[in-house]
C-alpha positions as CSV (number, residue, x, y, z in Angstrom):
1,X,83.2,102.1,75.3
2,X,81.3,101.7,78.6
3,X,81.2,98.1,79.7
4,X,77.7,96.7,78.9
5,X,77.1,94.9,82.1
6,X,78.3,97.8,84.2
7,X,75.9,100.2,82.4
8,X,73.0,97.7,82.9
9,X,73.7,97.3,86.6
10,X,73.9,101.1,87.1
11,X,70.6,101.6,85.3
12,X,69.0,99.0,87.5
13,X,70.4,100.5,90.7
14,X,69.3,104.0,89.7
15,X,65.8,102.7,88.9
16,X,65.2,100.6,91.9
17,X,67.9,101.4,94.6
18,X,69.0,105.0,93.9
19,X,70.7,105.5,97.3
20,X,72.1,102.0,97.9
21,X,75.7,103.2,97.5
22,X,75.2,105.8,100.2
23,X,77.1,104.9,103.4
24,X,80.5,103.7,102.2
25,X,82.8,103.0,105.2
26,X,86.4,103.8,105.1
27,X,89.5,103.8,107.3
28,X,93.1,104.8,106.6
29,X,96.4,103.5,107.9
30,X,99.3,105.9,107.2
31,X,102.9,105.0,107.8
32,X,105.6,107.6,108.4
33,X,109.3,107.3,109.5
34,X,110.4,109.4,112.4
35,X,113.5,111.4,111.5
36,X,115.9,113.8,113.3
37,X,116.0,117.5,112.2
38,X,119.0,116.7,109.9
39,X,116.9,114.0,108.1
40,X,118.6,111.0,109.6
41,X,116.3,108.2,110.8
42,X,115.6,108.3,114.5
43,X,117.0,105.6,116.7
44,X,114.9,106.7,119.7
45,X,112.2,104.4,121.1
46,X,108.5,104.9,120.4
47,X,107.4,108.2,121.8
48,X,106.3,107.6,125.4
49,X,103.6,110.3,125.3
50,X,101.6,108.3,122.7
51,X,101.4,105.2,124.9
52,X,102.0,101.5,124.0
53,X,102.6,100.5,120.4
54,X,101.0,97.1,121.3
55,X,97.7,98.4,122.6
56,X,97.0,101.9,121.3
57,X,94.5,101.3,118.6
58,X,95.2,104.5,116.7
59,X,99.0,105.2,117.1
60,X,101.4,102.3,116.8
61,X,104.5,101.2,114.8
62,X,105.0,99.0,111.8
63,X,108.4,97.3,111.2
64,X,110.7,99.5,113.1
65,X,110.6,101.7,116.2
66,X,110.9,104.7,113.9
67,X,108.1,103.7,111.5
68,X,104.9,105.1,113.0
69,X,101.5,104.0,111.9
70,X,98.4,106.1,112.3
71,X,95.1,104.2,112.2
72,X,91.7,106.0,111.8
73,X,88.5,104.4,113.1
74,X,85.8,103.4,110.6
75,X,83.8,106.3,109.3
76,X,81.3,107.1,106.5
77,X,82.7,110.6,106.1
78,X,85.9,111.1,104.1
79,X,86.3,114.5,105.5
80,X,86.0,113.1,109.1
81,X,88.6,110.4,108.3
82,X,91.1,113.0,107.1
83,X,90.4,115.2,110.2
84,X,91.1,112.2,112.5
85,X,94.3,111.4,110.6
86,X,95.5,115.0,110.9
87,X,94.7,115.1,114.6
88,X,96.6,111.8,115.3
89,X,99.6,113.2,113.5
90,X,99.4,116.5,115.3
91,X,99.2,114.8,118.7
92,X,102.1,112.5,117.9
93,X,104.3,115.3,116.7
94,X,103.6,117.2,119.9
95,X,105.2,114.2,121.7
96,X,108.2,113.9,119.5
97,X,110.4,116.8,120.7
98,X,112.4,117.9,117.7
99,X,111.7,114.9,115.5
100,X,109.8,115.1,112.2
101,X,107.6,112.8,110.1
102,X,109.2,111.8,106.8
103,X,106.6,112.9,104.1
104,X,107.5,110.4,101.3
105,X,107.5,106.7,100.8
106,X,111.2,106.0,100.1
107,X,113.6,106.4,103.1
108,X,116.7,108.5,103.0
109,X,119.8,109.3,105.1
110,X,120.2,105.8,106.3
111,X,123.9,104.8,106.3
112,X,123.4,101.2,107.4
113,X,120.3,99.0,107.8
114,X,121.4,98.3,111.4
115,X,120.4,101.9,112.1
116,X,116.8,100.7,111.7
117,X,115.7,99.5,115.1
118,X,113.1,96.8,115.2
119,X,109.8,97.7,116.7
120,X,109.4,96.7,120.3
121,X,106.0,95.7,121.7
122,X,106.9,94.7,125.3
123,X,107.6,91.4,126.9
124,X,104.2,89.8,126.7
125,X,104.0,86.7,124.5
126,X,102.1,88.5,121.8
127,X,104.5,91.5,122.0
128,X,107.5,89.2,121.7
129,X,105.9,87.4,118.8
130,X,105.4,90.7,117.0
131,X,109.1,91.7,117.4
132,X,110.4,88.2,116.5
133,X,108.3,88.3,113.3
134,X,110.0,91.6,112.4
135,X,113.4,90.0,113.2
136,X,112.4,87.4,110.6
137,X,111.6,90.0,108.1
138,X,115.0,91.7,108.7
139,X,116.9,88.4,108.2
140,X,114.8,87.4,105.2
141,X,114.6,90.6,103.2
142,X,116.8,93.2,104.9
143,X,115.6,96.2,107.0
144,X,115.9,98.8,104.2
145,X,112.9,97.5,102.3
146,X,110.9,97.4,105.5
147,X,111.6,101.2,106.0
148,X,109.5,102.0,103.0
149,X,106.3,103.8,104.0
150,X,102.8,103.6,102.4
151,X,99.2,104.4,102.9
152,X,96.6,101.7,103.3
153,X,93.0,102.5,102.3
154,X,90.3,100.3,103.8
155,X,86.8,100.3,102.4
156,X,83.5,98.4,102.8
157,X,80.3,98.9,100.9
158,X,76.9,99.4,102.5
159,X,74.7,96.5,103.4
160,X,71.9,98.1,101.3
161,X,74.1,97.9,98.2
162,X,74.9,94.2,98.8
163,X,71.2,93.5,99.4
164,X,70.3,95.4,96.3
165,X,72.8,93.6,94.1
166,X,71.7,90.3,95.6
167,X,68.1,91.0,94.6
168,X,69.0,92.3,91.2
169,X,71.0,89.2,90.3
170,X,68.3,86.9,91.7
171,X,71.1,85.0,93.4
172,X,70.3,81.9,95.4
173,X,73.6,82.2,97.3
174,X,73.5,83.1,101.0
175,X,74.1,86.8,101.2
176,X,77.5,86.4,103.1
177,X,78.7,84.1,100.2
178,X,77.5,86.6,97.6
179,X,79.3,89.4,99.4
180,X,82.6,87.5,99.5
181,X,82.3,86.6,95.9
182,X,81.6,90.2,95.1
183,X,84.6,91.5,96.9
184,X,86.8,88.9,95.2
185,X,85.5,90.1,91.8
186,X,86.5,93.6,92.9
187,X,90.0,92.4,93.8
188,X,90.4,90.7,90.4
189,X,89.4,93.8,88.5
190,X,91.6,96.0,90.7
191,X,94.6,93.8,90.0
192,X,93.9,94.0,86.2
193,X,93.9,97.8,86.3
194,X,96.2,98.4,89.3
195,X,98.6,100.1,87.0
196,X,96.3,103.1,86.8
197,X,96.7,103.7,90.5
198,X,100.5,103.7,90.0
199,X,100.2,106.1,87.1
200,X,98.0,108.6,88.9
201,X,99.2,108.5,92.4
202,X,102.6,106.9,92.3
203,X,104.9,109.3,94.2
204,X,108.2,107.5,94.4
205,X,110.0,108.1,91.1
206,X,113.2,109.0,92.9
207,X,115.3,107.7,95.8
208,X,118.5,108.5,97.7
209,X,121.4,106.4,96.4
210,X,122.0,105.2,99.9
211,X,118.9,103.1,99.6
212,X,120.5,100.7,97.2
213,X,123.2,99.8,99.8
214,X,125.6,98.8,97.0
215,X,123.0,96.7,95.1
216,X,123.2,96.8,91.3
217,X,120.2,97.6,89.2
218,X,119.5,97.7,85.5
219,X,116.9,100.5,85.8
220,X,117.8,103.6,83.7
221,X,118.4,106.0,86.6
222,X,119.4,109.5,86.1
223,X,121.3,111.5,88.7
224,X,120.3,114.7,90.4
225,X,122.0,116.8,93.0
226,X,124.5,115.0,95.2
227,X,122.9,111.6,95.7
228,X,119.5,111.4,94.1
229,X,118.6,108.7,91.5
230,X,115.4,109.1,89.6
231,X,113.5,107.6,86.7
232,X,112.6,110.3,84.2
233,X,109.2,108.8,83.4
234,X,108.9,106.4,86.3
235,X,106.0,106.6,88.9
236,X,106.3,104.3,91.9
237,X,109.6,102.6,92.8
238,X,107.9,101.5,96.0
239,X,105.7,99.1,94.0
240,X,108.6,97.8,91.8
241,X,111.4,95.4,92.2
242,X,113.4,97.8,94.4
243,X,110.4,98.4,96.6
244,X,108.1,96.6,99.0
245,X,108.0,93.4,97.0
246,X,109.3,89.9,97.6
247,X,110.8,88.0,94.7
248,X,110.9,84.9,96.9
249,X,107.1,85.1,96.9
250,X,106.7,85.4,93.1
251,X,106.0,81.7,92.7
252,X,103.3,81.7,95.4
253,X,100.0,80.8,93.7
254,X,97.6,82.8,95.8
255,X,94.5,83.1,93.7
256,X,91.3,85.2,94.1
257,X,88.6,83.2,92.3
258,X,87.0,81.9,95.5
259,X,87.4,82.5,99.2
260,X,88.4,78.8,99.7
261,X,91.0,79.1,96.9
262,X,92.5,82.2,98.4
263,X,92.7,80.8,101.9
264,X,94.1,77.5,100.7
265,X,96.9,79.4,98.8
266,X,97.9,81.4,101.9
267,X,97.7,78.4,104.3
268,X,99.9,76.4,102.0
269,X,102.5,79.1,102.1
270,X,102.5,79.3,106.0
271,X,102.8,75.6,106.3
272,X,105.4,74.8,103.6
273,X,109.1,74.7,104.7
274,X,111.2,77.2,102.7
275,X,114.4,76.2,100.9
276,X,115.6,79.8,101.2
277,X,115.0,80.5,104.9
278,X,115.5,77.0,106.4
279,X,119.0,77.9,107.7
280,X,117.7,80.7,109.9
281,X,117.1,79.7,113.6
282,X,113.4,79.8,114.5
283,X,111.5,80.1,117.8
284,X,112.4,76.6,118.9
285,X,116.1,77.7,119.2
286,X,117.7,79.5,122.1
287,X,118.4,82.6,120.0
288,X,115.6,82.7,117.4
289,X,116.0,84.9,114.3
290,X,112.6,84.3,112.8
291,X,109.2,82.8,113.9
292,X,109.5,79.7,111.8
293,X,111.2,78.3,108.6
294,X,108.2,78.3,106.3
295,X,107.7,80.3,103.1
296,X,105.7,82.8,105.1
297,X,106.1,83.1,108.9
298,X,102.5,84.3,109.2
299,X,99.8,85.4,106.7
300,X,100.7,89.1,107.1
301,X,104.1,88.5,105.4
302,X,102.3,88.0,102.1
303,X,102.9,91.2,100.1
304,X,99.9,92.1,98.0
305,X,98.6,95.4,96.7
306,X,95.1,94.5,97.9
307,X,93.7,92.1,100.5
308,X,90.4,90.8,101.6
309,X,89.9,91.3,105.3
310,X,87.6,90.5,108.3
311,X,88.2,91.7,111.8
312,X,89.5,88.7,113.8
313,X,88.6,87.7,117.3
314,X,91.3,87.2,119.9
315,X,93.7,84.5,118.9
316,X,92.1,84.1,115.5
317,X,94.2,84.1,112.3
318,X,93.2,86.4,109.4
319,X,92.3,83.5,107.1
320,X,90.3,81.7,109.8
321,X,88.4,85.0,110.3
322,X,87.6,85.0,106.6
323,X,86.4,81.4,106.7
324,X,84.3,82.1,109.7
325,X,82.4,85.1,108.5
326,X,83.4,85.9,104.9
327,X,85.0,89.1,103.6
328,X,84.1,92.2,105.6
329,X,86.2,94.9,103.8
330,X,89.0,95.4,101.4
331,X,92.5,96.8,102.2
332,X,94.1,98.7,99.3
333,X,97.9,98.7,99.9
334,X,99.1,100.2,96.7
335,X,99.2,103.9,97.7
336,X,102.5,105.8,98.0
337,X,102.6,108.5,100.7
338,X,101.4,111.6,99.0
339,X,104.2,114.2,99.5
340,X,101.8,117.0,98.4
341,X,99.5,116.4,101.4
342,X,100.5,116.9,105.0
343,X,98.4,113.9,106.0
344,X,99.9,111.6,103.3
345,X,96.6,111.3,101.4
346,X,94.1,113.8,100.2
347,X,90.4,114.1,99.6
348,X,90.6,113.9,95.8
349,X,92.4,110.5,96.1
350,X,89.7,109.2,98.4
351,X,86.9,110.3,96.1
352,X,88.7,108.7,93.1
353,X,89.2,105.5,95.0
354,X,85.5,105.5,96.0
355,X,84.5,105.6,92.3
356,X,87.2,103.3,91.0
357,X,86.6,100.6,93.6
358,X,82.8,100.8,93.0
359,X,83.5,100.4,89.2
360,X,85.7,97.4,90.0
361,X,82.8,95.9,92.1
362,X,80.0,96.5,89.6
363,X,81.9,95.5,86.4
364,X,81.9,92.0,85.2
365,X,84.9,90.1,86.7
366,X,85.8,86.8,85.0
367,X,88.0,84.4,86.9
368,X,91.7,85.2,86.8
369,X,94.2,82.4,86.1
370,X,97.9,82.5,87.1
371,X,99.0,83.7,83.7
372,X,96.7,86.7,83.9
373,X,97.9,87.5,87.4
374,X,101.4,87.4,86.0
375,X,100.4,89.7,83.2
376,X,98.9,92.2,85.6
377,X,102.2,92.3,87.5
378,X,104.1,92.9,84.2
379,X,101.8,95.8,83.3
380,X,102.3,97.3,86.8
381,X,106.1,96.9,86.5
382,X,106.0,98.7,83.1
383,X,104.1,101.7,84.6
384,X,106.3,101.8,87.7
385,X,109.4,102.2,85.5
386,X,108.1,104.3,82.6
387,X,104.4,105.1,83.2
388,X,104.8,108.7,81.9
389,X,106.2,107.6,78.6
390,X,103.5,108.7,76.2
391,X,104.4,105.7,73.9
392,X,104.1,103.1,76.6
393,X,102.3,99.9,75.6
394,X,100.6,97.6,78.0
395,X,99.0,94.2,77.3
396,X,95.4,93.1,77.8
397,X,93.6,90.0,76.6
398,X,96.7,89.1,74.6
399,X,96.9,92.4,72.7
400,X,99.1,95.5,73.0
401,X,97.3,98.7,73.9
402,X,98.7,102.1,74.7
403,X,98.4,103.3,78.3
404,X,96.7,106.4,77.1
405,X,94.0,104.5,75.2
406,X,93.4,102.0,78.0
407,X,93.2,104.7,80.7
408,X,90.9,106.8,78.6
409,X,88.6,103.8,78.2
410,X,88.6,103.2,82.0
411,X,87.7,106.9,82.6
412,X,84.9,106.6,80.2
413,X,83.4,103.8,82.3
414,X,84.0,105.7,85.5
415,X,81.8,108.6,84.4
416,X,78.4,106.9,84.9
417,X,79.6,105.4,88.1
418,X,80.5,108.8,89.4
419,X,77.1,110.2,88.3
420,X,75.3,107.4,90.1
421,X,77.3,108.2,93.3
422,X,76.7,111.9,93.0
423,X,73.0,111.3,92.7
424,X,73.0,109.0,95.7
425,X,74.9,111.4,97.9
426,X,73.3,114.6,96.6
427,X,76.7,116.0,95.5
428,X,78.7,116.7,92.4
429,X,82.3,116.1,93.6
430,X,82.5,112.5,92.3
431,X,82.0,113.6,88.7
432,X,84.2,116.6,89.2
433,X,87.0,114.3,90.5
434,X,86.8,112.0,87.5
435,X,86.7,114.9,85.1
436,X,89.8,116.4,86.6
437,X,91.8,113.2,86.9
438,X,90.9,112.2,83.3
439,X,93.0,115.1,82.1
440,X,96.0,113.5,83.8
441,X,95.9,110.7,81.2
442,X,97.3,112.9,78.4
443,X,99.0,115.4,80.7
444,X,101.3,113.2,82.8
445,X,102.9,116.3,84.3
446,X,99.8,116.6,86.5
447,X,100.4,113.1,88.1
448,X,102.1,112.9,91.5
449,X,105.3,111.5,89.9
450,X,105.3,114.1,87.2
451,X,105.0,116.9,89.7
452,X,107.6,115.3,91.9
453,X,110.3,115.0,89.2
454,X,109.5,118.5,87.9
455,X,110.0,119.9,91.4
456,X,113.4,118.2,91.8
457,X,114.6,119.1,88.4
458,X,113.6,122.7,88.5
459,X,115.9,123.4,91.5
460,X,118.4,120.6,90.8
461,X,117.4,119.5,94.3
462,X,118.3,116.4,96.2
463,X,115.4,114.0,96.9
464,X,116.3,114.0,100.6
465,X,116.5,117.8,100.9
466,X,113.1,118.1,99.1
467,X,111.5,115.7,101.6
468,X,113.2,117.3,104.7
469,X,111.9,120.8,103.8
470,X,108.4,119.3,103.4
471,X,108.7,117.5,106.8
472,X,109.7,120.7,108.5
473,X,106.8,122.7,106.9
474,X,104.2,120.0,107.7
475,X,105.3,119.8,111.3
476,X,104.8,123.6,111.6
477,X,101.4,123.4,110.0
478,X,100.3,120.5,112.2
479,X,101.4,122.1,115.5
480,X,99.9,125.5,114.5
481,X,96.5,124.0,113.5
482,X,93.6,123.4,115.9
483,X,92.4,119.9,116.6
484,X,89.5,119.1,114.2
485,X,88.0,115.9,115.6
486,X,89.7,114.6,118.7
487,X,90.0,116.3,122.1
488,X,93.7,116.2,123.0
489,X,92.7,115.1,126.5
490,X,91.1,112.0,125.0
491,X,94.3,111.2,123.1
492,X,96.4,111.6,126.2
493,X,94.0,109.4,128.2
494,X,94.1,106.8,125.4
495,X,97.9,106.8,125.6
496,X,97.8,106.2,129.4
497,X,95.2,103.5,129.2
498,X,97.2,101.7,126.5
499,X,100.1,101.3,128.9
500,X,97.9,99.9,131.5
501,X,96.3,97.5,129.0
502,X,99.8,96.3,127.9
503,X,100.5,95.4,131.5
504,X,97.2,93.4,131.6
505,X,98.1,91.6,128.4
506,X,101.4,90.5,130.1
507,X,99.7,89.5,133.3
508,X,97.3,87.3,131.4
509,X,100.0,85.2,129.9
510,X,99.9,81.6,131.3
511,X,102.3,79.9,128.9
512,X,106.0,80.2,128.2
513,X,106.9,82.0,124.9
514,X,107.7,78.7,123.2
515,X,104.5,77.0,124.4
516,X,102.5,80.1,123.3
517,X,104.0,79.9,119.8
518,X,103.5,76.1,119.7
519,X,99.8,76.7,120.4
520,X,99.5,79.5,117.9
521,X,101.0,77.6,115.0
522,X,99.0,74.4,115.9
523,X,95.9,76.5,115.2
524,X,97.2,78.3,112.1
């Protein structure tokens, strides 16, 4: 059944503000490990031809020197965003000699975590801080977890939509407060039904046995080839207990019912000493191994599948930026790298996310207590491990419901959202996308994880060999293709300028590294 308040809101928008949704802004951050032609992780430094990882706005690194991150600028065109992403990868590959980009989320062919070289950002204070933060991550959680790659999808809704919703609700709140509350409502609904993203787009049902590094697991893995472990009906190990999660953070009560509550939860974590990490030397010591001894070194250490964001000014922390101006956009961090796309994400996914996140925004979103947040995590874990089990039961509002029934109900509610968006944009592809993906609910073989496992099983192929073949093919495709958006001369100029800018950052330092961090944490 279509949710009543959602239907009512859509009818009001269609009647009074038929084009308000037009102008969604998006950006993508795609991570990818650099590997050698034999599939082993690269130990080489950041490619010189792409400039400085500290100051190049579009090509940088994440945790390690080998974990590249491609960042597209904000755009209202999904096609343009993908063209930008493709060009950034093409240019970077042209600067990488014989190296390849690993096309899946879970790493492989890593014998020891010491093979994963920490990202280096130069010897400026901010550059040293970034590297020391990563040293802390290594010493807290291990490097192997940090080698997992993902795709982050950033989205903001048009001003006209917010103004329209503000008028329709007859709200007396300031518009900026109304917008922040709206985004938080979206986040709560997204967390409630995050499991659907894992079901549809989870693409890490398998891993190389070397990833476990001798750790024991109770997951019902099956073996394939020489060293592949996979879950027969699993979806996204990256989002599960073996993936990019932090059990030490499981007790952190970061809530999403108000902006003040969210910020207070994060600030408590970055100011509270940790019983677990207190023995690791921090920046006040001669040879620091982490930034500080708190539960979170900085706010970015909080692992969440979705975050409220605002662009910060120089020296401003993410939470202070939120308190200053409210929520500006949402960062979805729950996407695996899509192995079936040479860019790591495809147009169909973006169109689905447009509709799904609009649905999350426009649907009623009651406050979410800690118990419900824990329940949403349990539902996600169930789908991560056995999402393609047709008998899988999830829990909502204290009652068991089959994944198939719940997903079918969600898709029923997505249909009118897609129709409204089609009408606003003068297209039909939103409805077509929802129609196509709705068939995946009862045909799990169409999901990314279903296709992934079927491909491995058909050829009795190792996970690593499967990914390596894709990496080689995608490099050939990228290098053979024409640039679609960027002029390569611009990308070369950007790389050169970033190196000069890094020197300027260093030259502007007036404090010692210790004094710099003293000042930073005094303001945090």
